[in-house]
C-alpha positions in Angstrom: 118.8 105.5 126.4 121.1 108.5 125.5 121.7 109.2 121.4 125.1 109.2 121.3 125.1 105.0 122.2 122.8 104.4 119.6 125.2 105.9 116.7 126.1 104.2 114.1 130.0 104.5 112.9 129.0 105.0 108.9 127.1 106.9 107.7 116.4 117.0 96.9 116.2 118.7 95.4 118.2 119.7 93.0 117.7 123.5 94.4 120.7 124.2 95.6 121.9 126.8 93.1 117.9 127.8 93.0 117.2 128.3 96.5 119.0 131.7 97.1 117.6 133.4 94.6 113.5 132.4 95.7 111.6 135.8 96.0 108.6 134.9 97.8 105.0 136.1 95.8 101.5 135.9 96.5 101.7 132.7 94.4 104.7 130.9 96.4 108.6 131.7 95.1 109.5 133.3 91.8 113.2 132.9 90.6 115.4 136.1 90.3 118.9 133.4 89.5 120.9 132.1 86.4 119.3 129.0 85.3 122.4 128.8 82.6 124.2 126.3 84.7 122.8 123.0 83.4 122.4 119.8 85.9 124.2 116.9 84.9 122.0 114.0 83.9 120.8 111.6 86.7 123.4 108.8 86.3 121.4 105.7 84.1 123.3 103.4 86.5 121.8 104.8 89.4 118.5 102.9 89.1 120.3 99.7 88.1 121.9 100.1 91.9 118.8 100.3 93.3 117.0 97.3 92.1 120.3 95.9 93.2 120.2 97.0 97.0 116.6 96.1 96.9 117.7 92.7 95.9 120.0 92.6 98.7 117.5 94.1 101.0 114.6 91.6 100.4 117.1 88.5 101.0 117.6 89.8 104.4 115.2 91.6 105.3 113.4 88.9 107.6 117.1 89.6 109.8 116.4 92.6 110.9 112.3 92.4 111.2 112.5 93.3 115.2 112.4 95.9 117.4 115.9 97.3 117.6 116.4 95.9 114.1 117.8 98.1 111.4 118.6 98.1 108.0 122.7 99.2 108.6 124.0 97.0 105.9 121.7 98.3 103.5 122.5 102.0 103.9 126.1 101.3 103.6 125.3 99.9 100.5 123.1 103.3 99.5 126.5 105.2 100.8 128.7 103.3 98.8 126.6 103.8 95.4 125.8 107.0 96.0 122.1 107.3 97.1 123.1 109.3 100.1 124.3 112.6 98.0 122.2 111.8 94.8 119.3 114.1 96.0 121.9 117.3 95.7 122.5 119.4 93.2 125.2 118.6 90.7 127.3 121.6 92.1 127.6 120.1 95.5 128.5 116.1 94.5 125.1 115.0 93.3 122.7 113.6 90.8 119.9 116.7 90.9 117.0 113.7 91.8 114.4 115.2 93.6 111.5 117.8 92.4 113.5 118.7 89.7 112.3 118.4 85.8 112.8 115.5 84.2 114.2 114.2 87.4 110.9 113.1 89.3 110.4 110.6 87.2 113.2 108.4 87.9 113.5 109.5 91.6 109.8 107.8 92.0 110.9 104.6 90.3 114.4 104.7 92.9 112.3 105.3 95.8 109.5 102.2 94.2 112.5 100.0 94.1 113.6 100.6 97.2 110.9 99.9 98.6 110.2 96.8 97.2 113.3 95.1 99.2 112.3 96.5 102.5 109.6 99.2 103.1 111.8 100.3 106.4 114.2 101.0 104.4 112.3 102.9 102.1 110.8 104.9 104.2 113.7 106.0 106.3 115.3 106.8 102.5 112.7 108.9 101.5 112.7 111.1 105.1 116.6 111.4 103.3 115.7 112.9 100.1 112.8 114.8 102.1 115.0 116.7 104.3 117.9 117.4 101.9 115.2 119.0 99.6 113.8 120.7 102.6 117.4 122.1 102.9 117.7 123.1 99.5 114.3 124.5 99.4 114.4 127.1 101.9 118.1 126.8 103.6 120.4 129.7 102.9 123.0 129.1 100.7 125.8 129.0 103.4 123.2 125.8 105.4 123.1 124.6 102.0 126.8 123.6 101.5 127.3 122.9 105.0 124.7 120.3 104.8 126.1 118.9 101.6 129.0 118.4 102.9 127.6 116.4 105.5 125.7 114.3 103.1 128.9 113.9 101.8 130.4 112.5 104.6 127.7 110.5 104.5 125.4 111.5 107.6 121.9 110.2 106.8 119.6 112.9 107.1 115.3 112.5 108.2 112.4 114.3 108.8 110.9 114.2 112.6 107.5 116.3 112.7 105.2 114.0 114.5 104.7 114.6 117.9 102.1 114.1 121.1 101.0 116.3 123.5 104.1 117.3 124.9 105.4 118.4 121.5 108.6 120.3 120.9 109.0 124.0 121.9 112.0 126.1 120.4 112.6 128.9 123.4 114.9 131.6 122.5 118.3 131.5 125.2 119.6 134.7 124.1 122.2 136.1 121.7 121.2 134.0 118.8 120.8 130.7 120.8 117.5 128.1 121.2 116.6 125.6 123.8 114.6 122.8 122.8 111.7 121.4 125.2 109.5 118.5 124.9 109.6 115.3 122.2 109.2 114.3 119.1 107.7 110.5 117.9 107.9 108.0 115.2 111.1 109.3 114.9 111.9 106.7 111.9 116.1 105.6 111.6 116.3 106.7 115.8 120.3 106.0 116.4 121.1 106.6 112.5 119.9 109.0 111.3 122.1 111.8 112.2 120.7 115.0 110.9 117.2 114.9 111.7 114.7 117.7 110.2 112.5 119.2 113.1 110.2 121.5 113.5 109.8 123.5 116.9 106.4 126.1 118.3 107.4 129.3 118.9 106.7 131.3 121.6 104.2 133.2 119.1 103.1 130.0 117.7 105.6 130.0 114.7 106.4 126.6 113.4 109.9 126.6 112.8 112.2 124.4 111.2 116.1 123.6 111.9 118.3 120.6 111.9 120.0 119.1 115.2 123.7 118.3 114.9 123.0 114.5 117.0 126.6 113.8 117.6 126.5 117.9 119.6 123.3 116.9 121.2 122.4 115.3 124.5 118.5 113.7 124.3 116.7 111.1 125.7 115.3 107.9 123.6 112.6 105.9 123.9 112.6 102.7 122.3 110.6 100.8 124.4 107.8 103.1 123.2 108.2 101.7 119.7 106.2 98.0 120.0 104.8 97.9 116.2 102.9 94.8 114.6 105.0 96.2 110.9 107.5 98.2 110.4 109.8 97.2 113.0 113.1 97.7 111.3 112.2 101.5 110.6 113.3 102.2 114.7 110.9 104.5 115.2 111.2 105.7 118.5 110.3 108.7 121.0 112.9 111.4 121.5 112.7 113.5 124.3 115.1 117.0 123.0 114.7 118.8 126.4 117.8 120.9 126.9 119.7 120.8 123.4 120.8 124.0 123.0 120.5 125.2 118.7 122.2 128.6 116.9 120.3 130.5 114.4 122.7 129.0 111.8 120.7 125.8 112.4 116.9 127.6 111.9 116.1 126.7 108.3 113.6 129.1 106.6 111.2 131.3 108.0 108.6 130.3 110.8 105.4 128.4 108.6 108.1 127.9 105.7 107.2 124.1 106.2 103.7 124.4 105.5 104.3 126.2 102.3 102.1 124.6 99.1 103.2 122.9 97.2 106.0 121.7 98.7 104.1 120.3 102.0 101.5 118.2 100.2 103.7 117.3 96.6 106.2 115.7 98.9 103.2 112.9 99.5 104.1 111.1 95.9 107.6 110.1 97.5 106.1 107.7 99.6 103.5 106.5 97.4 106.1 105.3 95.6 107.6 103.2 98.4 104.6 101.9 99.5 103.9 100.7 95.8 107.3 99.4 96.0 105.8 97.6 99.0 102.5 96.4 96.7 104.8 95.1 93.9 107.0 93.1 95.8 103.8 91.3 97.5 102.5 90.7 94.1 106.0 88.8 93.9 106.1 86.9 96.5 102.5 85.7 96.0 103.0 84.6 92.1 106.1 82.9 93.2 103.9 81.5 95.9 101.7 80.1 93.7 104.4 78.8 91.1 106.1 76.7 94.0 102.3 75.1 94.7 101.8 74.5 91.4 98.1 76.2 91.4 99.1 78.8 88.3 96.4 76.6 86.2 93.9 77.3 89.0 91.1 79.6 87.1 90.3 81.4 90.3 94.2 82.4 91.0 94.2 83.5 87.3 91.7 85.6 87.7 93.4 87.4 91.2 96.7 87.5 89.4 94.9 89.6 86.7 93.5 91.9 88.9 97.1 92.0 90.7 98.6 92.9 87.9 95.9 95.6 86.5 96.7 97.5 90.0 99.9 97.4 90.0 100.2 99.1 86.5 97.7 101.5 87.2 100.0 102.7 90.6 103.0 102.7 87.7 100.5 105.2 86.0 99.5 107.3 88.9 103.4 108.1 89.6 104.3 109.3 85.7 101.1 111.2 86.5 102.5 112.6 89.9 105.7 113.1 87.8 104.4 114.7 84.9 102.5 117.2 87.2 105.8 118.0 89.1 107.9 118.4 85.8 105.3 120.9 85.1 105.7 123.3 87.7 107.6 126.4 87.6 110.2 127.9 88.3 111.0 125.8 91.4 110.0 122.2 90.3 110.9 122.1 86.5 110.6 124.6 83.4 111.2 128.0 82.6 110.7 131.0 85.1 107.3 132.8 85.1 106.0 129.8 82.8 104.6 127.9 84.6 102.4 125.7 83.0 100.6 124.1 86.4 99.5 126.2 89.3 100.3 125.1 93.1 96.5 124.0 93.9 96.7 121.9 90.8 99.9 119.9 91.9 98.4 119.6 95.2 95.5 118.1 94.1 97.1 115.9 91.7 99.1 115.0 94.5 96.8 113.8 97.1 95.1 112.1 93.8 98.1 109.9 93.8 98.1 109.0 97.5 94.6 108.2 98.2 94.5 106.1 95.3 98.0 104.0 95.7 96.7 103.5 99.1 93.7 102.3 98.1 96.1 100.1 95.4 97.9 98.3 98.3 95.0 97.5 100.4 94.1 95.6 97.5 96.8 93.9 96.4 97.2 92.7 100.3 93.4 91.3 99.8 93.8 89.8 96.6 97.5 88.3 98.1 95.9 86.8 101.4 93.1 85.0 99.4 95.5 83.6 97.1 98.1 82.3 99.4 95.9 81.5 102.5 97.1 81.0 105.9 100.1 79.2 105.4 101.5 81.8 103.2 100.5 84.2 106.2 103.1 82.3 108.5 106.7 83.6 109.7 108.7 82.7 107.7 107.3 83.5 104.3 107.8 87.0 103.8 104.2 87.9 102.5 103.4 88.0 106.0 105.8 90.7 106.8 105.5 92.7 104.0 101.7 92.8 104.7 102.1 93.8 108.4 104.9 96.1 107.0 102.8 97.5 104.5 99.7 98.3 106.4 101.3 100.3 109.5 102.9 102.4 106.5 99.7 103.1 105.0 98.4 104.9 108.0 99.9 108.3 106.8 97.8 111.4 108.5 95.4 113.3 107.2 94.2 110.9 104.9 90.2 112.1 104.9 92.1 116.0 104.6 94.0 114.4 101.6 90.6 113.1 99.6 88.1 116.0 100.8 91.2 118.3 99.5 90.8 116.9 96.1 87.1 117.3 95.7 87.4 121.1 96.8 90.1 121.7 93.9 87.7 120.3 91.7 84.6 121.7 92.5 85.4 125.1 92.0 87.0 124.5 88.6 84.9 125.2 85.6 87.0 123.7 82.9 85.9 120.1 81.6 87.0 116.8 83.0 88.8 116.1 80.6 91.5 119.3 81.0 91.4 119.3 84.8 94.6 118.3 85.2 96.2 119.0 81.6 
């Protein structure tokens, strides 16, 4: 199926000023520009707007819960409320949401609320935030300007990185042009994402980032590849890019930049926030179910809801801790140039803890909810059936064991007492 036939008619981070001034060092990047131009505060109404959109998404989630479905109306609302441009720096018309001091906390809260409304919606929007963050971190100033305009034009971005044996290769075609071969899998938002952030292998083995302007590309989409039990509305199809041609201006950063730390791993906090939103939706649905059944006085149900409330609050605290670690990381994520209070390895370790802990919280929440509601609550059209299916699939993010052992690797080489490991 040609991608053009699937396109919609409608349609982080605050680094557009910072990224052109980054200089590579052994520890990562150092800032050589001027931070005197302050960012506007993220509008207070953004979180309220996210809650409203999440409520709308939750009430319509069953309507799009099918292969071929997509929360298009919800994305229209996100665009109208300014969420497609929110990850841009204020100079580009955005609110500076993303990995920036004093903004990562509200970013995570927004992602959590959108995930509460519909996990498929949250997954695709998190990819939009991620892509704009990568552009503003590694892109040149002209690229930042160009893609910021695309966001203002209500184009949806995404990150399509997963692949199988027939992965994407980037072949030089002369005169600053490149030709693509191969495919990507799990391309969430396919048919609606018009600016996917993709990686391809160069002839020398390098891993190069680029953005494909989909309205100019002829690709083959395989929607039949996507037959999942959950997250059906995320439209995570397989896309064959063979034959697509790009220019040097479509390439973002240098080969290998995608894997630079702490950018790569710290981003897991974002999808963990969306997942926690699914757990919050599950808590609300379970409580409403028991209230409607008149089971609020049953001691076993009270005990289960108590455990669920504790688990949910633990998740909230993990997000707060992750946000605090990001805010202390300088010079890119916040703080003053050259005055970093958190080293990259510490941020990576803590982000892996957040991801691991929230996954277990979500698993525990699903098990407790299932015990609360029994078989009747696990049958459609009850929303818990869909939430559990979606959350189960979404939790299967790659490299779980690597993330867990990475935490142990970090703490094993430290010498300070436990109370100071993350301070």
